[in-house]
C-alpha positions as CSV (number, residue, x, y, z in Angstrom):
1,M,115.5,125.8,87.2
2,A,117.9,128.7,87.3
3,M,119.2,127.7,90.8
4,L,119.7,124.1,89.6
5,H,121.7,125.4,86.6
6,D,123.9,127.6,88.7
7,L,124.7,124.8,91.2
8,T,125.5,122.4,88.5
9,M,127.8,124.8,86.8
10,S,129.7,125.4,90.1
11,S,129.9,121.7,91.1
12,G,133.6,121.9,91.5
13,D,133.4,123.6,94.9
14,F,131.5,120.7,96.5
15,H,133.7,117.7,97.5
16,P,131.8,115.7,100.0
17,S,133.6,113.4,102.4
18,T,133.1,110.6,105.0
19,G,135.4,112.6,107.2
20,L,137.9,109.7,106.9
21,P,140.2,110.4,103.9
22,S,141.3,106.7,103.8
23,M,137.7,105.6,103.5
24,D,137.1,108.2,100.8
25,A,140.0,106.6,98.9
26,V,138.6,103.1,99.3
27,L,135.3,104.4,97.7
28,K,137.1,106.4,95.0
29,G,135.5,109.5,96.5
30,V,132.1,110.4,97.8
31,L,129.9,112.0,95.0
32,P,127.1,114.6,95.3
33,G,123.9,112.7,95.6
34,D,125.4,109.6,97.4
35,N,123.1,107.8,99.8
36,I,125.3,105.7,102.0
37,V,123.9,102.7,103.9
38,W,126.0,101.3,106.7
39,Q,125.0,97.7,107.6
40,V,126.1,97.2,111.2
41,G,125.8,94.8,114.1
42,T,125.5,97.5,116.8
43,I,124.6,101.2,117.0
44,D,128.2,101.9,118.2
45,E,129.5,100.5,114.8
46,Y,127.3,103.1,113.0
47,Q,128.3,105.8,115.5
48,A,131.9,105.3,114.6
49,F,131.3,106.5,111.1
50,V,128.7,109.1,111.8
51,T,130.9,111.2,114.1
52,P,133.8,112.0,111.7
53,Y,131.2,112.6,108.9
54,A,129.3,115.1,111.0
55,E,132.4,116.8,112.2
56,T,133.5,117.4,108.6
57,A,130.1,118.8,107.6
58,I,130.2,121.3,110.4
59,K,133.8,122.2,109.7
60,E,133.0,122.9,106.1
61,G,130.0,125.0,107.1
62,R,127.6,122.7,105.4
63,K,123.9,122.4,106.5
64,L,123.7,119.2,108.6
65,V,120.2,117.8,109.2
66,Y,119.6,115.0,111.7
67,F,116.4,112.9,111.7
68,R,115.8,111.5,115.1
69,F,113.1,108.8,115.5
70,A,114.7,105.7,117.0
71,S,115.0,104.5,120.7
72,H,118.8,104.1,120.5
73,P,121.0,106.9,122.0
74,P,121.3,110.1,119.9
75,L,124.0,109.9,117.2
76,L,124.7,113.6,117.4
77,E,125.0,115.8,120.5
78,D,123.0,119.1,120.8
79,D,124.7,121.7,118.7
80,P,123.2,124.9,117.3
81,R,125.0,124.1,114.0
82,I,123.0,120.8,113.6
83,E,119.3,121.0,112.6
84,V,117.5,118.2,114.5
85,H,114.0,117.0,113.6
86,N,112.3,114.7,116.1
87,L,109.7,112.4,114.4
88,D,107.3,109.8,115.5
89,P,106.8,106.8,113.1
90,E,103.6,105.9,115.0
91,D,102.0,108.9,113.3
92,G,101.7,106.8,110.2
93,F,103.8,106.1,107.1
94,E,102.3,108.9,105.0
95,T,102.7,111.5,107.7
96,F,106.2,110.4,108.6
97,I,107.5,110.5,105.0
98,A,105.7,113.8,104.2
99,N,107.4,115.5,107.2
100,I,110.8,114.3,106.1
101,H,110.3,115.3,102.5
102,E,109.1,118.8,103.7
103,V,112.4,119.2,105.6
104,I,114.4,118.0,102.6
105,E,112.7,120.4,100.3
106,R,113.3,123.4,102.6
107,A,117.0,122.4,103.1
108,G,117.6,122.5,99.4
109,Y,120.8,121.4,97.6
110,R,123.9,119.8,99.0
111,A,123.0,119.4,102.6
112,Y,124.4,116.6,104.7
113,Y,122.0,114.2,106.4
114,V,122.1,111.7,109.2
115,F,119.2,109.3,109.8
116,D,118.8,107.2,113.0
117,C,119.1,103.5,112.4
118,L,116.3,102.6,109.9
119,S,115.7,99.2,111.4
120,E,113.3,100.5,114.0
121,L,111.0,101.8,111.3
122,A,110.2,98.3,110.3
123,G,109.2,97.6,113.9
124,D,107.2,100.7,114.2
125,W,105.4,100.0,110.9
126,Y,105.4,96.3,111.6
127,S,106.6,95.8,108.0
128,D,109.9,95.3,106.1
129,Q,107.9,96.1,102.9
130,M,107.1,99.6,104.2
131,L,110.8,100.2,105.1
132,G,111.7,99.3,101.6
133,N,109.0,101.6,100.3
134,F,110.3,104.5,102.5
135,F,113.8,104.1,101.2
136,M,112.7,103.9,97.5
137,L,110.7,107.2,97.9
138,T,113.4,109.1,100.0
139,C,116.7,108.1,98.4
140,P,116.0,109.4,94.9
141,Y,114.7,112.7,96.3
142,L,118.0,113.2,98.2
143,F,120.0,112.1,95.1
144,D,118.3,114.7,92.9
145,L,119.2,117.5,95.4
146,Q,122.9,116.4,95.3
147,T,123.0,115.7,99.1
148,V,125.1,113.2,101.0
149,T,123.1,111.0,103.5
150,Y,124.0,108.4,106.1
151,F,121.6,105.6,106.9
152,G,122.2,102.8,109.4
153,L,120.7,99.3,109.1
154,F,121.1,96.4,111.5
155,R,122.5,93.2,109.9
156,G,120.4,90.0,110.0
157,T,117.2,91.9,111.0
158,H,115.3,92.3,107.8
159,S,113.9,90.2,105.0
160,Q,114.5,90.7,101.3
161,F,111.5,93.0,101.2
162,A,113.5,95.6,103.0
163,T,117.1,94.8,101.9
164,G,116.2,94.2,98.3
165,P,114.8,97.7,97.6
166,I,117.5,99.4,99.7
167,V,120.4,97.7,98.0
168,S,118.9,98.4,94.5
169,T,118.1,102.0,95.2
170,T,121.1,103.3,97.2
171,Q,124.4,104.4,95.7
172,L,126.7,102.8,98.4
173,Y,125.9,99.8,100.7
174,L,128.7,99.1,103.1
175,D,128.9,96.1,105.5
176,V,130.6,96.8,108.8
177,F,131.4,94.1,111.4
178,K,134.0,93.2,114.1
179,H,136.3,90.2,114.2
180,K,138.8,89.7,117.1
181,E,138.3,93.3,118.2
182,K,139.1,94.7,114.8
183,T,136.6,96.6,112.6
184,Y,136.2,95.5,109.0
185,V,134.3,97.2,106.1
186,R,133.2,95.4,103.0
187,P,131.7,97.5,100.2
188,I,128.8,95.5,98.8
189,K,127.7,98.2,96.3
190,V,129.5,101.2,95.1
191,Q,127.7,102.8,92.2
192,H,129.7,104.2,89.2
193,R,133.1,103.6,90.7
194,F,135.6,100.7,90.6
195,S,139.1,99.8,91.7
196,P,140.9,96.4,91.9
197,T,140.5,96.3,95.7
198,M,137.2,98.2,96.2
199,N,135.0,95.2,97.0
200,L,137.5,93.5,99.3
201,L,137.4,93.4,103.0
202,H,139.1,96.5,104.5
203,V,140.4,96.4,108.1
204,R,140.4,99.6,110.1
205,E,143.7,100.5,111.7
206,G,143.3,103.9,113.4
207,D,141.8,106.1,110.7
208,E,143.3,104.1,107.9
209,F,141.6,101.3,106.0
210,R,143.8,98.6,104.5
211,P,142.5,96.0,102.0
212,V,142.7,92.4,103.2
213,T,144.1,90.3,100.4
214,E,145.2,87.1,102.0
215,S,142.7,84.3,101.2
216,S,143.2,82.5,104.5
217,V,142.4,85.6,106.5
218,I,139.4,86.5,104.4
219,S,137.9,83.0,104.6
220,E,138.5,82.9,108.4
221,I,136.7,86.2,108.9
222,L,133.7,85.5,106.7
223,T,133.1,81.9,107.9
224,T,133.1,83.0,111.5
225,N,130.9,85.9,110.8
226,R,127.4,84.4,111.0
227,W,125.5,87.3,109.3
228,W,127.6,87.7,106.2
229,S,125.6,89.4,103.5
230,G,125.0,86.7,101.0
231,L,122.5,84.0,100.0
232,Q,121.4,83.6,103.6
233,S,120.0,87.1,103.7
234,I,117.2,86.0,101.4
235,A,115.8,83.6,104.1
236,V,116.1,86.1,107.0
237,P,112.6,86.7,108.4
238,G,111.7,90.3,108.9
239,S,110.0,92.1,111.8
240,W,106.5,90.9,110.6
241,E,107.5,87.2,110.2
242,K,109.4,87.1,113.5
243,T,106.5,88.4,115.5
244,F,104.1,85.8,114.0
245,I,106.6,83.0,114.5
246,K,106.7,83.9,118.1
247,A,102.9,84.0,118.3
248,E,102.6,80.6,116.7
249,E,105.1,79.2,119.3
250,I,103.0,80.7,122.1
251,Y,99.8,79.3,120.7
252,T,101.4,75.8,120.3
253,E,102.5,76.0,124.0
254,Y,99.4,77.5,125.6
255,G,96.6,76.9,123.2
256,K,93.3,78.7,124.0
257,D,94.7,79.8,127.4
258,A,97.5,81.8,125.8
259,L,96.1,85.2,126.7
260,D,95.9,84.3,130.4
261,V,99.7,85.0,130.6
262,E,100.4,88.8,130.7
263,A,103.4,88.6,128.5
264,N,101.4,86.8,125.9
265,R,98.7,89.4,126.1
266,E,101.2,92.1,125.3
267,L,102.3,90.2,122.2
268,F,98.6,89.7,121.3
269,N,98.0,93.5,121.5
270,R,101.1,94.1,119.3
271,I,100.0,91.7,116.6
272,C,96.4,93.2,116.7
273,R,98.0,96.6,115.9
274,M,100.1,95.0,113.2
275,I,97.3,93.2,111.4
276,I,93.8,94.2,112.5
277,S,93.4,97.9,113.6
278,R,95.1,100.8,115.3
279,D,91.8,102.5,116.1
280,P,91.4,102.8,119.9
281,G,87.7,102.0,119.9
282,M,88.1,98.9,117.7
283,L,91.2,97.7,119.7
284,T,89.1,97.7,122.9
285,L,86.4,95.5,121.2
286,I,89.1,93.2,119.7
287,S,90.8,92.7,123.0
288,E,87.5,91.7,124.6
289,N,86.2,89.4,121.9
290,M,89.0,87.9,119.8
291,T,91.6,85.3,120.7
292,L,95.1,84.6,119.6
293,E,93.7,81.8,117.5
294,D,91.4,84.2,115.7
295,V,94.3,86.5,114.8
296,L,96.6,83.7,113.6
297,E,93.8,82.4,111.4
298,I,93.7,85.9,109.7
299,K,97.4,85.8,109.2
300,H,97.1,82.3,107.5
301,R,94.7,83.7,105.0
302,M,96.6,86.9,104.2
303,I,98.4,88.1,101.1
304,G,101.2,90.6,101.9
305,S,101.6,92.4,105.2
306,G,100.0,95.4,106.9
307,L,96.4,95.9,108.2
308,I,93.3,94.1,106.9
309,G,91.2,97.3,106.9
310,G,88.0,98.4,108.5
311,K,85.5,96.4,106.5
312,A,87.3,93.1,107.2
313,V,87.7,94.0,110.9
314,G,84.0,94.7,111.2
315,M,83.0,91.4,109.7
316,L,85.4,89.3,111.7
317,L,84.8,91.1,115.0
318,A,81.0,90.8,114.6
319,R,81.3,87.0,114.0
320,C,83.5,86.6,117.1
321,I,80.9,88.5,119.1
322,L,77.9,86.5,117.8
323,E,79.5,83.1,118.0
324,K,79.5,83.3,121.7
325,N,75.8,82.6,121.3
326,A,75.1,78.9,120.5
327,R,72.1,79.7,118.3
328,M,74.1,82.2,116.3
329,K,77.1,79.9,116.0
330,D,74.8,77.3,114.5
331,I,73.1,79.5,111.9
332,L,76.0,81.6,110.8
333,E,77.5,80.5,107.5
334,A,81.2,79.8,107.8
335,H,83.5,82.3,106.0
336,D,86.7,81.5,104.2
337,S,87.7,85.0,103.1
338,F,91.2,86.1,102.2
339,H,92.8,89.5,103.0
340,V,95.2,91.5,100.8
341,G,97.2,93.6,103.3
342,S,97.4,97.4,103.2
343,D,101.1,97.3,102.5
344,V,100.4,95.8,99.1
345,F,98.6,99.0,98.2
346,Y,101.4,101.3,99.2
347,T,104.0,99.1,97.5
348,F,101.9,99.1,94.3
349,L,101.8,102.9,94.3
350,V,105.5,103.2,94.9
351,R,106.6,100.6,92.3
352,N,104.3,102.1,89.6
353,G,105.4,105.7,90.1
354,I,102.0,106.8,91.5
355,W,103.1,107.9,95.0
356,W,103.8,111.5,94.2
357,D,100.4,111.9,92.5
358,R,98.8,110.7,95.7
359,Q,100.7,113.1,97.9
360,K,98.9,116.1,96.2
361,Q,95.7,114.8,97.8
362,R,96.9,115.5,101.3
363,N,96.5,119.3,100.6
364,P,93.0,120.7,100.7
365,E,94.0,123.2,98.1
366,T,95.2,120.6,95.5
367,F,93.4,117.4,96.6
368,L,91.7,116.8,93.2
369,E,94.7,117.8,91.0
370,G,96.1,114.9,89.1
371,A,93.6,112.4,90.5
372,D,92.3,111.4,87.0
373,Q,95.9,110.7,85.8
374,A,96.7,108.8,89.0
375,R,93.6,106.6,88.5
376,Q,94.7,105.8,84.9
377,K,98.2,104.8,86.2
378,I,96.6,102.5,88.7
379,L,94.5,100.8,86.1
380,T,97.6,99.8,84.2
381,G,100.0,99.2,87.1
382,D,101.8,95.9,87.8
383,F,102.1,93.8,91.0
384,P,105.4,92.2,92.3
385,T,105.8,88.6,91.2
386,D,105.5,87.2,94.7
387,I,102.1,88.9,95.2
388,V,100.9,87.6,91.8
389,E,101.9,84.1,92.8
390,K,99.8,84.4,96.0
391,F,96.9,85.7,94.0
392,E,97.1,82.5,91.9
393,Q,97.3,80.3,95.0
394,M,94.2,82.0,96.4
395,L,92.3,81.4,93.1
396,D,93.3,77.8,93.2
397,Y,91.7,77.6,96.6
398,F,88.4,79.1,95.4
399,G,88.3,77.0,92.3
400,Q,85.6,78.4,90.1
401,S,83.3,79.7,92.9
402,P,82.2,83.3,92.3
403,I,84.1,85.8,94.5
404,I,83.7,89.4,95.4
405,V,86.7,91.7,95.9
406,R,85.7,94.4,98.5
407,S,87.4,97.6,99.5
408,S,88.6,97.5,103.2
409,S,90.6,100.7,103.8
410,L,92.1,101.7,107.1
411,L,89.6,104.5,107.8
412,E,86.6,102.6,106.4
413,D,84.0,101.4,108.9
414,N,85.8,102.7,111.9
415,F,84.1,104.8,114.6
416,G,83.4,108.3,113.2
417,N,83.8,107.3,109.5
418,S,81.3,105.8,107.1
419,F,82.7,105.9,103.5
420,A,79.5,104.2,102.5
421,G,79.5,103.8,98.7
422,K,82.7,105.8,98.3
423,Y,84.9,102.9,97.4
424,D,84.2,100.1,94.9
425,S,83.6,96.4,95.3
426,V,83.8,94.1,92.3
427,F,82.1,90.8,91.7
428,C,84.2,88.2,89.8
429,A,82.3,85.4,88.2
430,N,85.6,83.5,88.3
431,Q,84.9,81.3,85.3
432,G,87.1,80.0,82.6
433,P,90.8,79.2,82.4
434,K,93.0,80.1,85.3
435,E,94.9,82.7,83.3
436,R,91.7,84.6,82.5
437,R,90.4,84.3,86.1
438,L,93.7,85.8,87.4
439,E,93.6,88.6,84.8
440,N,90.0,89.4,85.8
441,F,90.9,89.3,89.5
442,I,93.9,91.7,89.1
443,A,91.6,94.0,87.1
444,A,89.2,94.0,90.0
445,V,92.0,94.9,92.5
446,R,93.1,97.8,90.2
447,T,89.6,99.1,90.0
448,I,89.2,99.2,93.8
449,Y,92.7,100.8,94.2
450,A,91.7,103.4,91.6
451,S,88.4,104.2,93.5
452,S,90.5,105.4,96.5
453,M,91.4,108.4,94.3
454,S,87.9,109.0,93.0
455,K,86.4,112.5,93.2
456,E,83.7,111.1,95.6
457,A,86.1,109.5,98.0
458,L,88.5,112.5,98.1
459,T,85.7,115.0,98.6
460,Y,84.4,112.9,101.5
461,R,87.8,112.9,103.1
462,E,88.2,116.6,102.6
463,R,84.8,117.3,104.1
464,H,85.7,115.3,107.2
465,G,89.2,116.8,107.5
466,I,91.0,113.5,107.1
467,L,93.0,114.1,103.9
468,D,96.2,114.0,105.8
469,R,95.4,110.7,107.5
470,D,96.9,107.4,106.4
471,E,94.4,105.8,104.1
472,Q,95.8,102.5,102.9
473,M,93.5,100.3,100.9
474,A,93.4,96.7,102.1
475,L,91.1,94.2,100.3
476,L,88.7,91.6,101.5
477,V,88.2,88.7,99.1
478,M,85.1,86.7,99.9
479,R,83.3,83.7,98.4
480,V,80.0,84.9,97.1
481,S,77.2,83.4,99.3
482,G,74.5,81.6,97.4
483,A,74.0,78.6,95.1
484,M,73.9,77.8,91.4
485,H,70.5,77.8,89.7
486,E,71.1,76.6,86.2
487,R,73.5,79.2,84.8
488,R,72.8,81.8,87.5
489,F,74.4,82.2,90.9
490,F,72.8,84.2,93.7
491,P,71.8,84.1,97.3
492,Q,68.1,83.8,98.1
493,I,68.0,86.8,100.4
494,A,70.4,89.7,100.8
495,G,70.0,92.9,102.8
496,V,71.1,95.5,105.2
497,G,70.1,95.9,108.8
498,F,70.2,98.8,111.3
499,S,70.0,98.3,115.0
500,F,68.3,101.7,115.1
501,N,65.3,102.4,112.8
502,P,65.3,105.9,111.4
503,Y,62.2,105.1,109.2
504,S,59.5,105.4,111.9
505,W,56.5,105.9,109.6
506,S,54.0,104.7,112.3
507,E,53.5,105.2,116.0
508,Q,53.6,101.4,116.4
509,I,57.2,101.2,115.2
510,D,59.9,101.2,117.9
511,P,63.0,102.9,116.4
512,K,65.2,101.0,118.9
513,A,64.0,97.6,117.7
514,G,65.9,98.0,114.4
515,V,65.0,97.7,110.8
516,M,66.1,95.7,107.7
517,R,65.9,96.2,104.0
518,L,65.5,93.0,102.0
519,V,66.0,92.0,98.4
520,F,65.9,88.7,96.5
521,G,69.3,87.9,94.8
522,L,72.6,89.7,95.2
523,G,72.6,92.5,97.8
524,T,73.7,95.3,95.5
525,R,70.1,96.5,95.2
526,A,69.6,96.6,98.9
527,V,72.9,98.5,99.5
528,D,72.7,100.9,96.6
529,R,68.9,101.1,96.1
530,S,68.2,101.3,92.4
531,D,66.0,104.2,91.2
532,D,63.9,102.0,89.0
533,D,62.8,99.4,91.6
534,Y,61.8,98.8,95.2
535,T,63.0,96.8,98.3
536,R,61.2,95.4,101.3
537,V,61.7,97.5,104.4
538,A,60.7,95.7,107.6
539,A,60.6,97.2,111.1
540,L,61.8,94.4,113.4
541,N,59.2,95.0,116.1
542,A,56.4,95.1,113.6
543,P,57.6,93.4,110.4
544,S,54.1,92.9,109.0
545,R,53.2,96.6,109.2
546,R,53.5,98.3,105.8
547,P,52.7,101.8,104.5
548,E,50.8,100.4,101.6
549,A,46.9,100.2,102.0
550,N,46.2,97.1,100.0
551,F,47.7,94.2,98.0
552,E,47.5,96.2,94.8
553,E,49.7,98.8,96.2
554,I,52.0,96.2,97.7
555,A,52.4,94.6,94.3
556,Q,53.1,98.1,92.7
557,Y,55.9,98.8,95.2
558,S,57.5,95.4,95.3
559,Q,60.9,94.3,93.9
560,R,60.7,93.3,90.2
561,K,64.4,93.1,89.2
562,M,67.2,91.2,90.7
563,E,71.0,90.8,90.2
564,Y,72.9,87.6,89.8
565,I,76.1,86.3,88.4
566,D,75.7,84.8,85.0
567,L,78.2,81.9,85.0
568,E,78.0,81.5,81.2
569,A,78.5,85.2,80.4
570,N,81.1,85.4,83.3
571,Q,79.7,88.6,84.6
572,L,77.2,90.3,87.0
573,V,73.9,90.9,85.3
574,E,70.4,92.2,86.0
575,G,67.2,90.3,85.2
576,Y,63.6,90.1,86.1
577,F,62.7,88.1,89.2
578,M,59.8,86.4,87.4
579,D,62.1,85.2,84.6
580,V,64.5,83.7,87.1
581,A,61.7,82.1,89.1
582,A,60.3,80.5,86.0
583,E,63.6,78.8,85.2
584,S,64.7,77.9,88.8
585,N,62.7,74.9,89.9
586,D,64.7,74.4,93.1
587,L,63.8,77.7,94.8
588,P,61.5,77.7,97.8
589,L,59.6,80.7,96.4
590,S,56.7,80.6,98.8
591,I,59.0,81.7,101.6
592,F,59.9,85.0,99.8
593,A,56.9,85.6,97.5
594,S,53.2,85.7,97.5
595,E,51.0,84.5,94.7
596,D,49.1,87.3,92.9
597,T,45.8,85.4,92.6
598,A,44.2,88.3,90.8
599,A,46.7,88.1,88.0
600,H,46.8,84.3,87.8
601,S,45.6,82.8,84.6
602,S,44.7,79.1,84.3
603,R,46.3,79.1,80.9
604,S,49.7,80.1,82.3
605,K,52.1,77.5,83.7
606,V,54.0,80.1,85.7
607,K,52.5,81.5,88.9
608,P,52.6,85.3,89.1
609,W,54.7,85.7,92.2
610,I,55.1,89.0,94.1
611,L,58.2,89.5,96.3
612,T,56.5,90.4,99.6
613,F,58.7,88.3,102.0
614,D,55.6,87.8,104.1
615,S,56.2,84.1,104.9
616,L,59.8,84.8,105.8
617,L,58.9,87.5,108.2
618,S,55.9,85.8,109.8
619,S,56.5,82.0,109.7
620,T,60.2,81.6,110.4
621,E,62.6,82.6,113.1
622,F,64.4,85.0,110.7
623,V,63.1,88.3,112.3
624,N,64.0,87.0,115.9
625,D,67.4,86.0,114.7
626,M,68.0,89.4,113.1
627,R,66.9,91.2,116.2
628,T,69.3,89.1,118.3
629,I,72.2,89.8,115.8
630,L,71.6,93.5,115.8
631,G,70.9,93.8,119.5
632,T,73.9,91.8,120.5
633,L,76.2,93.8,118.3
634,E,74.8,97.1,119.4
635,K,75.2,96.1,123.0
636,E,78.9,95.1,122.5
637,Y,79.7,98.1,120.4
638,N,77.8,100.4,122.8
639,Y,76.7,102.1,119.7
640,P,74.1,101.5,116.9
641,V,75.4,99.3,114.1
642,D,74.8,98.8,110.4
643,I,75.2,95.3,108.9
644,E,75.1,93.6,105.5
645,F,74.0,90.0,105.2
646,T,72.8,87.2,103.0
647,A,70.7,84.2,103.9
648,N,69.9,80.9,102.2
649,F,67.3,78.3,103.1
650,L,68.5,74.7,103.2
651,D,64.8,73.6,103.4
652,H,61.6,75.4,104.4
653,S,62.7,76.0,108.0
654,N,66.5,75.8,108.2
655,Y,68.7,78.5,106.9
656,K,72.2,80.0,107.1
657,I,72.9,83.7,107.6
658,N,76.1,85.0,106.1
659,L,77.3,88.2,107.9
660,V,79.4,90.1,105.4
661,Q,79.8,93.5,107.1
662,C,79.3,95.3,110.4
663,R,80.1,98.9,111.2
664,P,79.1,101.6,113.6
665,L,75.9,103.3,112.3
666,Q,76.5,107.0,111.6
667,V,73.2,108.3,113.0
668,Q,72.4,111.4,114.9
669,G,69.3,112.5,116.8
670,I,68.4,109.0,118.2
671,D,66.6,110.6,121.2
672,K,63.6,112.8,120.7
673,V,64.2,116.4,121.4
674,A,61.8,119.1,122.6
675,L,61.4,121.5,119.7
676,P,60.4,125.1,120.4
677,K,57.0,126.3,119.2
678,V,57.5,128.4,116.1
679,E,54.9,130.8,114.9
680,V,55.2,131.9,111.3
681,A,52.9,134.2,109.4
682,A,51.3,132.6,106.4
683,E,52.8,135.1,104.0
684,D,56.3,134.3,105.3
685,E,56.1,130.5,104.8
686,V,58.4,129.1,102.1
687,I,58.0,125.4,102.6
688,V,55.7,123.6,105.0
689,T,56.0,119.9,106.0
690,R,54.5,117.7,108.7
691,G,56.9,115.4,110.6
692,A,60.3,114.1,109.7
693,V,60.4,110.7,107.9
694,V,64.1,109.9,108.4
695,G,65.4,110.6,112.0
696,Q,64.0,113.2,114.4
697,S,63.1,116.8,113.7
698,R,65.7,119.5,114.4
699,Y,65.6,123.3,114.9
700,V,68.3,124.8,112.6
701,E,68.9,128.3,111.4
702,I,69.3,128.3,107.6
703,D,71.7,130.9,106.1
704,R,71.4,129.9,102.4
705,M,68.8,127.8,100.6
706,V,68.9,126.5,97.1
707,F,65.4,125.7,95.7
708,V,64.9,123.8,92.5
709,V,61.3,124.6,91.4
710,P,59.5,121.3,90.8
711,E,57.2,122.4,88.0
712,K,60.0,124.1,86.1
713,Y,62.5,121.3,86.6
714,G,59.9,118.7,85.6
715,N,59.5,120.3,82.2
716,L,63.2,120.4,81.4
717,A,64.8,118.2,78.9
718,M,67.1,115.5,80.3
719,P,70.4,117.2,79.3
720,D,69.2,120.4,81.0
721,R,68.7,118.5,84.2
722,Y,72.3,117.6,84.2
723,D,73.1,121.3,83.8
724,V,71.1,122.0,86.9
725,A,73.0,119.3,88.8
726,R,76.3,120.9,87.7
727,T,75.2,124.3,88.8
728,I,74.3,123.0,92.2
729,G,77.7,121.5,92.4
730,E,79.3,124.8,91.7
731,I,77.3,126.5,94.4
732,N,78.2,123.7,96.8
733,R,81.9,124.1,96.1
734,A,81.8,127.9,96.4
735,H,79.9,127.7,99.8
736,N,82.0,128.6,102.8
737,Q,80.8,126.4,105.6
738,D,82.1,128.9,108.2
739,A,79.6,131.4,106.7
740,G,76.6,129.3,107.8
741,T,74.3,126.4,106.9
742,L,73.2,125.4,103.4
743,M,69.8,123.8,102.6
744,L,69.0,122.1,99.3
745,V,65.4,121.6,98.3
746,G,64.3,119.9,95.1
747,P,62.0,117.5,93.5
748,G,62.4,113.8,93.6
749,R,65.6,112.0,94.6
750,W,68.9,113.8,95.3
751,G,71.7,111.7,93.8
752,T,69.6,109.7,91.4
753,S,71.1,108.1,88.4
754,T,67.8,108.6,86.5
755,P,67.1,112.4,85.9
756,A,63.4,111.6,85.3
757,L,63.2,110.7,89.0
758,G,65.2,113.6,90.6
759,I,68.4,115.6,90.5
760,P,71.5,113.6,89.2
761,V,74.1,115.1,91.5
762,S,77.1,113.3,93.0
763,F,78.2,113.4,96.6
764,S,80.8,116.0,95.8
765,D,78.0,118.2,94.4
766,I,76.1,118.3,97.8
767,S,78.9,117.6,100.3
768,K,78.5,120.9,102.1
769,A,74.8,120.7,102.5
770,N,73.5,120.7,106.1
771,V,69.9,120.0,105.2
772,L,68.6,118.0,102.3
773,C,64.9,118.1,101.4
774,E,63.2,116.0,98.8
775,I,59.8,117.1,97.5
776,V,57.6,114.2,96.2
777,A,56.6,116.0,93.1
778,M,58.0,116.8,89.7
779,R,55.1,118.5,87.9
780,D,51.3,118.5,88.0
781,D,50.9,115.4,85.9
782,L,53.5,113.3,87.6
């Protein structure tokens, strides 16, 4: 603060200039903090103003910083008096802007800056929206440091999503163009200054600028200048729109054979990077399995610009792969999802003043600072009017069908990342007046945006060394699969499937055949696995093989509760399967459940059903179809996969499967390894177990072990068990992974939400553990 005070007090010694005294006079002087945008037709027109400006900065001994990132010729020659920073926009928006702001912070007050022409940034980021965001974040920072900065912008190149934010944020916006070999300048915006001739055309004559006052001359110049900066600029398509207009033209001309032409293939690859993914592994799969028609269909169902995110990519790509098979094409339920582009997320953060809170999260030392406040700002933030209007149009399309808003971030579901359970998804019952449905939908979007800054998500990113990677949050908005049963809406079956089965509890189970976990109703219980209930796990090469010994045990470990959307209550609710079965006469229950004859009473009108899924697994083609789906996807990915799905029977033999997610399965130790024989004296044994249940055994040296004693933990009061979880979290955070491996051993389930069943830690409390061991015991009587 002292430095700011001293500089402010001595402001009289800083008189910035364009290097052209006559232009300074037109503008009534250049002020400290001015950002000056030159709208030009060619780079030479921008160069003509950059050169005298830079020469003046050097002559006055000012720090001159040049940001070089465009393909056009350099604006400034190599000179030790000029600080040049070469940047690559392809590194990503966050990285690019963080590097620039770091330079600005080091340079301090009253530096002179020259930026390459900004127009190429819109091309590199495939988005005018992001160019506008860049300017809104950078311009005020430069203004606060009392700098003077030159930006170039090509006329007629950008939509209002770029020019609108730039014009509203900058201090000076000057239009430069040629007419009959003469250069003209027309100030469109000059902040805090005015003169009777300031906003007139000015013709350049040598180094002098003379106002043009004759109406006949002005009208002739402006009417022959096609790209005058007026109403027409609103309709100018930006980089994003132009690319897709070209793609539509190509598809109209060539149809399904469009990609047989090499030039068209290049455009296809470009729009895939614009809208689908920039992950090399995913791009290879996309190029082999998706068509131009597929990509254009995504664009038609998209709100905003940017990428659709990993979860959406996985779902769409998997469908394209499977639909090459006639049987799969016939049984897959059609999807009519919408996508909210990743640029909408960044724009939301910028417009609601949340961007700088987010930037703290790039630093491993400060990544949790301010996260709570940032989440609160997100939950009360506003969207631009044009985005809200598109939300409304989307809801008009869905009518009152229930929908789910799913996170689909850039890093989510790509090769090498999982993010399973780290970001939220929100069901919207979508009932009631349109105004309420819109309000509930926007609240769901805010909730998911806020989850990107949750402790769990940030800790996961820090653990995997990706805090500094661009992590924009796109959204996938899907119609909920299922049907209405009285006031309830739900699918008959939901589940997850792995093409590799890590749960090999029997010699007869082939891990490479895959496995699925099934529930009745919405799939939240299959994905999240509730502590107070069970799911049906079926090995796909032996679906009837179960660990239970008899029907009594099967009944004990079967699903009792289900989740559904209550259309009258307008919310997601939990209920008992038997209650739902009793009130839903249209369900083919015999496919999913078995009658508990031992519990059946002749006086009861309701059969006591047990959710075994036996008929589904033994009397339908469902298992074969799931093996085909998982096997086909694993073969194409050349990697194990993890899918989420729903299924609904149209009658007792015909059904539709809705594939809602596909991602690479993060699994290690697929192949059995030869373990060395270890001899340990009985008195040195700490824990003894026989055989790994999940995955294969490993031989690992343990440097630190945290052991929660079951019999002591089992006798603790519930509040004390939370204290144990917090203590483990403190140990975890203090553990230096470079110092060795950490093993956690405790009773019951790690990460349970019910302390009676285990230890209620969160992911951030155990994120550094290398080995996690669950003891199936709490105390002697449990």
